[in-house]
C-alpha positions in Angstrom: 15.6 -4.0 -6.4 14.9 -0.5 -7.5 14.7 -1.5 -11.2 12.2 -4.3 -10.3 10.1 -2.0 -8.2 9.9 0.6 -11.0 9.2 -2.1 -13.6 6.3 -3.5 -11.5 4.9 0.0 -10.8 5.1 0.9 -14.5 3.5 -2.3 -15.8 0.7 -2.5 -13.3 -0.4 0.4 -11.2 -2.9 -1.8 -9.4 -0.2 -3.4 -7.3 0.0 -1.7 -3.9 3.5 -1.2 -2.6 4.9 0.1 0.7 8.6 0.6 1.6 9.2 -0.9 5.0 12.3 -0.4 7.1 12.6 -3.2 9.7 14.5 -3.4 13.0 13.8 0.1 13.9 14.7 -0.9 17.5 18.3 -1.3 16.5 19.0 2.4 15.8 22.8 2.1 16.6 23.1 -0.5 13.8 21.1 1.4 11.2 22.5 1.0 7.6 20.0 3.2 5.7 19.4 6.8 7.0 15.7 7.7 7.5 16.0 10.6 5.1 17.4 8.4 2.3 14.6 5.8 2.8 11.9 8.5 2.8 13.5 10.0 -0.4 13.4 6.6 -2.1 9.8 6.1 -1.1 8.9 9.5 -2.4 10.7 8.9 -5.7 8.9 5.6 -6.1 5.6 7.0 -5.1 5.1 4.7 -2.2 4.6 5.1 1.6 7.5 4.6 3.9 7.1 3.0 7.4 9.7 1.8 9.9 8.8 -1.3 11.9 10.2 -3.5 14.6 9.1 -7.1 15.0 10.8 -7.2 18.4 8.8 -4.3 19.9 5.8 -4.7 17.4 6.2 -1.0 16.5 4.1 -0.2 13.4 3.7 -3.9 12.4 -0.1 -3.6 12.5 0.1 -0.2 10.8 1.9 -1.7 7.8 -0.6 -4.5 7.5 -3.6 -2.2 7.8 -2.2 0.5 5.5 -1.5 -2.2 2.8 -5.0 -3.6 3.2 -6.5 -0.1 2.9 -4.6 0.4 -0.3 -5.7 -2.9 -1.7 -9.3 -2.1 -0.8 -9.1 1.3 -2.3 -7.7 0.0 -5.6 -10.3 -2.7 -5.7 -13.2 -0.3 -5.1 -11.8 2.0 -7.8 -11.7 -0.9 -10.2 -15.3 -1.8 -9.4 -16.4 1.8 -9.8 -14.6 1.9 -13.2 -16.3 -1.3 -14.3 -19.8 -0.2 -13.3 -19.5 3.2 -14.8 -21.1 6.4 -13.7 -24.6 5.6 -15.0 -25.3 2.8 -12.5 -28.8 1.8 -11.9 -30.1 0.7 -8.5 -29.6 -3.0 -9.3 -25.9 -2.5 -10.0 -25.5 -0.4 -6.9 -27.0 -3.1 -4.7 -24.8 -5.7 -6.4 -21.7 -3.6 -5.7 -22.6 -3.4 -2.0 -23.1 -7.1 -1.8 -19.5 -7.7 -3.1 -17.8 -5.2 -0.8 -16.0 -6.3 2.3 -14.7 -4.2 5.2 -11.2 -4.7 6.5 
């Protein structure tokens, strides 16, 4: 999996990634130590979040964090496309295409 993640990150930096540890409610059956998971996330340059579908812990957080990252990358793309010397017309057009998540 690591090789695939690194390949995707290297090829296309526009793809948002999060490392998610699931079943955080089953601490006694943990197979990956938290420090190891955080270390991998740091090495890959991604955020690490632990979740539990059973208790719904951080499930919404993961979704919203990912959406914020997608939105930020999209806005950055639009800013790059429009350039720094935007006129009023381009600024209005950019606002009309934005969506809030």
